[in-house]
Every structure is written in structure tokens, then in C-alpha cells.
Backbone as JSON, one array per atom type, in Angstrom:
{
  "sequence": "MGDKRQQRRLLLRGVALLSLLIVAGCGGGSNGCALAPGPCPGDFPEQNLPTATVEPSRLTVSVGANATFVVHAPGLTTLTYQWYRSAPDGTLQQIPGATSAAYTLIGVQQADNGTTFKAYVDGSYGSGRLILFSSGGTLTVQ",
  "N": [[29.96, 7.44, -0.37], [32.38, 5.8, 1.58], [33.61, 2.41, 2.08], [32.09, 0.55, 4.75], [33.25, -0.54, 7.89], [33.04, -2.85, 10.45], [33.8, -4.23, 13.49], [33.18, -7.01, 15.43], [32.88, -8.92, 18.4], [31.8, -12.08, 19.0], [30.09, -14.49, 20.89], [29.05, -17.47, 20.08], [26.64, -19.75, 20.58], [28.27, -20.98, 22.47], [30.27, -22.32, 21.18], [32.2, -21.15, 19.45], [34.46, -18.51, 19.71], [34.89, -15.73, 17.94], [36.47, -13.36, 15.86], [34.79, -11.08, 13.98], [34.73, -9.56, 11.0], [32.97, -7.37, 9.26], [32.58, -6.47, 6.02], [31.21, -4.27, 3.98], [29.65, -2.36, 1.46], [27.5, 0.47, 1.5], [24.36, 0.76, -0.02], [25.05, -0.01, -2.61], [27.06, -0.12, -5.64], [26.2, 1.68, -7.55], [25.51, 4.12, -6.45], [27.71, 5.52, -5.41], [29.39, 3.85, -3.84], [32.03, 2.19, -4.52], [33.8, 0.28, -3.67], [32.9, -2.07, -2.2], [30.09, -3.09, -3.01], [26.85, -3.47, -1.58], [24.79, -4.45, 1.25], [24.51, -2.45, 4.28], [26.58, -2.92, 7.24], [24.89, -3.07, 9.5], [22.69, -4.32, 8.48], [22.88, -7.02, 8.76], [21.56, -9.12, 10.92], [22.81, -10.04, 14.11], [22.13, -12.54, 15.29], [21.65, -14.11, 13.11], [23.94, -14.4, 11.65], [26.46, -16.12, 9.78], [28.82, -18.55, 11.05], [32.25, -19.42, 11.71], [33.71, -22.39, 12.32], [36.19, -24.5, 13.72], [37.01, -27.87, 13.45], [38.5, -30.8, 14.74], [38.04, -29.14, 17.96], [39.93, -29.7, 19.77], [42.7, -31.82, 19.42], [44.4, -34.83, 19.74], [47.39, -36.43, 19.04], [49.96, -38.82, 18.16], [53.55, -38.53, 18.08], [54.86, -38.16, 14.83], [52.51, -38.88, 13.57], [49.74, -37.77, 11.47], [47.87, -34.69, 11.56], [44.69, -33.42, 11.21], [42.69, -30.61, 10.61], [39.53, -29.07, 10.15], [37.66, -26.45, 8.73], [34.45, -25.03, 9.02], [32.02, -23.1, 7.45], [29.08, -22.54, 7.18], [26.51, -21.12, 5.16], [27.91, -19.2, 3.84], [29.12, -18.38, 0.57], [31.19, -18.89, -2.35], [33.85, -19.27, -1.29], [37.03, -18.49, 0.17], [40.07, -19.53, 1.7], [42.49, -19.32, 4.38], [44.95, -20.68, 6.34], [46.33, -20.46, 9.66], [48.9, -20.71, 12.19], [49.71, -20.87, 15.66], [52.57, -19.26, 16.94], [55.55, -19.87, 18.94], [55.79, -17.54, 20.47], [53.2, -16.73, 20.7], [52.03, -15.27, 18.66], [50.26, -15.28, 15.5], [51.05, -17.18, 12.66], [51.03, -17.21, 9.18], [50.29, -20.06, 7.22], [51.97, -21.13, 4.56], [50.49, -21.93, 1.43], [48.31, -23.25, 2.56], [45.31, -23.3, 1.84], [42.72, -24.35, 1.72], [39.57, -25.85, 2.81], [40.3, -27.76, 4.63], [43.1, -28.51, 6.7], [46.09, -30.27, 6.89], [48.58, -31.29, 9.02], [51.48, -32.82, 8.43], [53.32, -35.5, 9.73], [53.61, -34.92, 12.62], [55.43, -33.28, 15.19], [57.05, -33.26, 18.44], [57.51, -30.62, 19.11], [55.3, -29.36, 18.08], [53.35, -29.51, 19.95], [50.66, -28.1, 21.72], [50.17, -26.16, 19.85], [48.0, -23.91, 18.2], [45.6, -23.91, 15.65], [44.13, -21.85, 13.26], [41.6, -20.55, 11.07], [41.12, -18.29, 8.38], [38.36, -17.14, 6.79], [36.85, -16.11, 3.88], [34.04, -14.94, 2.31], [31.06, -14.79, 0.23], [27.99, -13.36, 1.26], [24.72, -13.17, 1.06], [24.12, -10.18, -0.59], [26.46, -9.1, 0.12], [29.68, -9.29, 1.74], [31.45, -11.39, 3.93], [34.01, -11.69, 6.32], [35.49, -14.06, 8.16], [37.2, -14.99, 11.11], [38.19, -17.78, 12.55], [37.74, -19.45, 15.73], [40.22, -21.44, 17.38], [41.7, -24.7, 16.72], [43.26, -26.84, 18.88], [46.34, -28.53, 19.16], [47.51, -31.44, 20.67], [50.35, -33.26, 21.48], [51.39, -36.53, 21.97]],
  "CA": [[30.31, 7.0, 0.95], [33.36, 4.72, 1.51], [33.08, 1.17, 2.63], [31.9, 0.55, 6.2], [33.89, -1.68, 8.54], [32.58, -2.98, 11.81], [34.35, -5.45, 14.07], [32.39, -7.48, 16.57], [33.27, -10.19, 19.02], [30.57, -12.81, 19.26], [30.16, -15.82, 21.46], [27.91, -18.1, 19.43], [26.28, -21.09, 21.05], [29.34, -21.54, 23.28], [31.15, -23.13, 20.36], [33.33, -20.46, 18.85], [34.66, -17.09, 19.88], [35.56, -15.36, 16.71], [36.43, -11.96, 15.46], [34.03, -11.0, 12.75], [34.9, -8.29, 10.31], [31.97, -7.25, 8.21], [32.99, -5.47, 5.04], [30.13, -4.12, 3.01], [29.36, -0.98, 1.08], [26.09, 0.79, 1.66], [23.61, 1.28, -1.14], [25.46, -0.53, -3.9], [28.06, 0.62, -6.4], [25.62, 2.69, -8.44], [25.34, 5.43, -5.81], [28.89, 6.07, -4.76], [30.23, 2.92, -3.11], [32.65, 1.36, -5.55], [34.7, -0.72, -3.11], [32.24, -3.33, -1.86], [28.65, -2.84, -3.02], [26.02, -4.4, -0.83], [24.07, -3.87, 2.38], [25.3, -1.91, 5.39], [26.82, -3.93, 8.26], [23.74, -3.2, 10.37], [21.66, -5.12, 7.82], [23.09, -8.42, 9.11], [21.26, -9.35, 12.34], [23.84, -10.89, 14.71], [21.69, -13.9, 15.55], [21.55, -14.84, 11.86], [25.22, -14.4, 10.95], [27.19, -17.39, 9.71], [29.99, -18.68, 11.92], [33.33, -20.28, 11.22], [34.17, -23.24, 13.4], [37.24, -25.46, 13.39], [36.82, -29.18, 14.07], [38.05, -30.73, 16.12], [38.58, -28.0, 18.71], [41.13, -30.26, 20.41], [43.1, -33.04, 18.75], [45.58, -35.45, 20.34], [48.01, -37.41, 18.16], [51.3, -39.25, 18.53], [54.65, -38.02, 17.26], [54.95, -38.82, 13.54], [51.18, -39.01, 12.95], [49.22, -36.58, 10.81], [46.79, -34.02, 12.28], [43.85, -32.69, 10.26], [41.67, -29.7, 11.11], [38.6, -28.66, 9.1], [36.85, -25.29, 9.08], [33.11, -25.01, 8.43], [31.4, -21.77, 7.43], [27.83, -22.67, 6.46], [25.82, -19.87, 4.89], [28.74, -18.39, 2.96], [29.41, -18.97, -0.73], [32.4, -18.4, -3.01], [34.77, -19.2, -0.16], [38.49, -18.63, 0.12], [40.58, -19.89, 3.02], [43.9, -19.24, 4.7], [45.2, -21.23, 7.68], [47.39, -19.87, 10.48], [49.25, -21.48, 13.38], [50.31, -20.04, 16.69], [54.02, -19.36, 17.1], [55.91, -19.98, 20.37], [55.57, -16.26, 21.18], [51.77, -16.47, 20.76], [51.53, -14.63, 17.46], [49.81, -16.2, 14.46], [51.85, -17.19, 11.44], [50.35, -17.78, 8.01], [50.84, -21.32, 6.72], [52.01, -21.02, 3.09], [49.84, -22.99, 0.66], [47.18, -23.84, 3.29], [44.21, -22.47, 1.35], [41.49, -25.11, 1.51], [38.76, -25.97, 4.02], [40.99, -28.66, 5.55], [44.56, -28.39, 6.78], [46.73, -31.44, 7.5], [49.98, -31.2, 9.41], [52.03, -34.15, 8.2], [54.47, -35.84, 10.56], [53.61, -34.08, 13.81], [56.61, -33.37, 16.05], [56.8, -32.84, 19.82], [57.52, -29.15, 19.12], [53.97, -28.89, 17.68], [52.46, -29.63, 21.1], [50.08, -26.85, 22.18], [49.94, -25.24, 18.74], [46.61, -23.66, 17.84], [45.4, -23.68, 14.23], [42.95, -21.03, 13.0], [41.35, -20.31, 9.65], [40.51, -17.06, 7.89], [37.41, -17.52, 5.74], [36.31, -14.95, 3.18], [33.01, -15.44, 1.41], [29.88, -13.98, -0.08], [26.85, -13.57, 2.15], [23.7, -12.32, 0.46], [24.74, -9.31, -1.59], [27.66, -8.54, 0.74], [30.85, -10.13, 1.93], [31.84, -11.57, 5.32], [35.33, -12.25, 6.56], [35.45, -14.68, 9.48], [38.42, -15.57, 11.64], [37.65, -18.78, 13.45], [38.47, -19.84, 16.93], [41.23, -22.4, 16.97], [41.8, -26.09, 17.1], [44.55, -27.0, 19.57], [46.99, -29.82, 18.96], [48.29, -32.03, 21.76], [51.21, -34.33, 20.97], [51.75, -37.5, 23.01]],
  "C": [[31.3, 5.83, 0.81], [32.8, 3.44, 2.08], [33.03, 1.25, 4.16], [32.56, -0.7, 6.78], [33.46, -1.7, 10.0], [33.11, -4.29, 12.36], [33.57, -5.78, 15.32], [33.0, -8.75, 17.13], [31.96, -10.87, 19.42], [30.89, -14.14, 19.93], [28.9, -16.52, 20.98], [27.75, -19.53, 19.9], [27.4, -21.75, 21.85], [30.36, -22.33, 22.5], [32.38, -22.36, 19.92], [33.33, -18.99, 19.23], [35.44, -16.66, 18.67], [35.49, -13.86, 16.52], [35.76, -11.92, 14.1], [34.21, -9.61, 12.18], [33.92, -8.27, 9.17], [32.42, -6.14, 7.28], [31.88, -5.39, 4.01], [29.98, -2.65, 2.68], [27.88, -0.75, 1.22], [25.5, 1.29, 0.35], [24.03, 0.8, -2.51], [26.39, 0.4, -4.64], [27.48, 1.74, -7.24], [25.46, 4.05, -7.77], [26.52, 5.8, -4.93], [29.76, 5.1, -3.99], [30.83, 1.93, -4.09], [33.46, 0.21, -4.96], [34.02, -2.07, -2.86], [30.73, -3.12, -1.84], [27.89, -3.89, -2.24], [25.36, -3.7, 0.33], [25.04, -3.3, 3.41], [25.5, -3.0, 6.44], [25.64, -4.13, 9.19], [22.62, -4.03, 9.79], [21.79, -6.61, 8.11], [22.76, -8.62, 10.58], [22.24, -10.36, 12.94], [23.39, -12.33, 14.9], [21.61, -14.74, 14.28], [22.87, -14.93, 11.1], [25.82, -15.8, 10.88], [28.36, -17.38, 10.69], [31.04, -19.53, 11.22], [33.83, -21.08, 12.4], [35.21, -24.22, 12.88], [36.94, -26.75, 14.14], [38.05, -30.03, 13.8], [38.64, -29.53, 16.83], [39.82, -28.41, 19.48], [41.43, -31.6, 19.74], [44.38, -33.55, 19.4], [46.1, -36.52, 19.39], [49.4, -37.75, 18.69], [52.33, -38.61, 17.61], [54.72, -38.84, 15.97], [53.62, -38.99, 12.82], [50.82, -37.72, 12.22], [48.08, -36.0, 11.63], [46.0, -33.19, 11.28], [42.8, -31.88, 11.0], [40.83, -29.25, 9.93], [37.81, -27.46, 9.6], [35.53, -25.38, 8.32], [32.57, -23.59, 8.52], [30.1, -21.84, 6.64], [27.16, -21.3, 6.29], [26.62, -18.93, 3.99], [28.94, -19.13, 1.65], [30.67, -18.33, -1.29], [33.5, -18.2, -1.97], [36.24, -19.24, -0.56], [38.97, -18.81, 1.55], [42.06, -19.56, 3.14], [44.06, -19.71, 6.14], [46.39, -20.54, 8.33], [47.68, -20.81, 11.64], [49.89, -20.55, 14.38], [51.81, -20.32, 16.74], [54.33, -19.47, 18.59], [55.68, -18.68, 21.15], [54.1, -15.86, 21.22], [51.2, -15.77, 19.56], [51.05, -15.7, 16.47], [50.68, -16.05, 13.24], [51.06, -17.86, 10.33], [51.06, -19.04, 7.58], [50.81, -21.25, 5.2], [51.33, -22.22, 2.42], [48.63, -23.63, 1.33], [45.94, -23.02, 2.99], [42.96, -23.27, 1.01], [40.75, -25.23, 2.84], [39.4, -26.89, 5.06], [42.49, -28.38, 5.53], [45.09, -29.62, 7.49], [48.19, -31.14, 7.76], [50.53, -32.62, 9.32], [53.26, -34.36, 9.06], [54.62, -34.93, 11.77], [54.86, -34.36, 14.66], [56.24, -32.89, 17.46], [56.73, -31.32, 19.93], [56.17, -28.55, 18.71], [52.97, -28.93, 18.83], [51.98, -28.25, 21.55], [49.83, -25.84, 21.09], [48.44, -25.13, 18.47], [46.56, -23.33, 16.35], [44.08, -22.94, 14.04], [42.82, -20.81, 11.5], [40.68, -18.97, 9.43], [39.63, -17.51, 6.74], [36.79, -16.26, 5.18], [35.27, -15.47, 2.21], [31.87, -14.48, 1.2], [28.76, -14.37, 0.87], [25.75, -12.63, 1.69], [24.33, -11.49, -0.64], [26.0, -8.65, -1.04], [28.76, -9.57, 0.86], [31.15, -10.2, 3.42], [33.23, -12.17, 5.37], [35.32, -12.76, 8.0], [36.82, -15.18, 9.87], [38.0, -16.5, 12.75], [38.39, -18.82, 14.78], [39.4, -20.96, 16.52], [40.97, -23.82, 17.39], [43.19, -26.28, 17.7], [45.06, -28.42, 19.45], [47.76, -30.22, 20.21], [49.05, -33.2, 21.19], [51.62, -35.22, 22.14], [53.14, -38.03, 22.78]]
}
């Protein structure tokens, strides 16, 4: 059986709306699932799933200051990160080299006003793997 993919939208504790992509193989690699051995997506009860939240959710800074956002994903291990920022047309653009739990925009400019920063977090969860895309932190420039 190939790997199972299930996408869910969850509103968790009113804090973060996130797209959650659960990637897990059913039954382990020894019985036909070589891509991602582990439990089936249904084995993760929604109320117990880890979340990815960005702090702060809103940040106001002056032109020339630095702005730092941090993503938290408790419950996951062996984490990898990738940060994205909203473009003027509303699409998300990957930020090259932004691959840690914190992202700092150095020397904020007026053009950064209203930009949303989001993080992609990939990590181990039990014997499976979860990929979380956080809600965003929005930057206001004074």
C-alpha cells in the first residue's frame, strides 16, 4: 500500500489556523510501505495532535529595527524548518536560508508593512511524521 496523505484544517484553541498534512505509511516498511513507515493518519486523534504556532502573532516595529518571529511545535522531534513571507500579490515566497525555529528580518522597511511570516515545520511524531504549516505572524511598520 502506498503512503497515505490526509489534509485537515484545524482551529486549535483559537490560537492557530493551520493546514496539517499528515504523511504516514500504514503498517510499517516490512509489509509493503517503503515510503514512510508508521501508523495510519487515522491513528493520530485530532485533539492530541501537536500544533505549530508563530509568536508573536502581531508585531509592530519602527523602520530600521529588526523583527523576530519564533515558531513553536511542541510534541515533535527531529525538526526541520522553512520560513515564508507573503508577497504583495498574496502568495507565499520561501525565504532563502531561513531554516531555524526563529526568523529575524533585519532592517525593516516601510515596504514590509503588512507582511505575514509563516513557518513550515517537519518533524517526527511517535513512529510517524507530521508536516505543519503554521498560521502567520503579521508585521506592522510604524
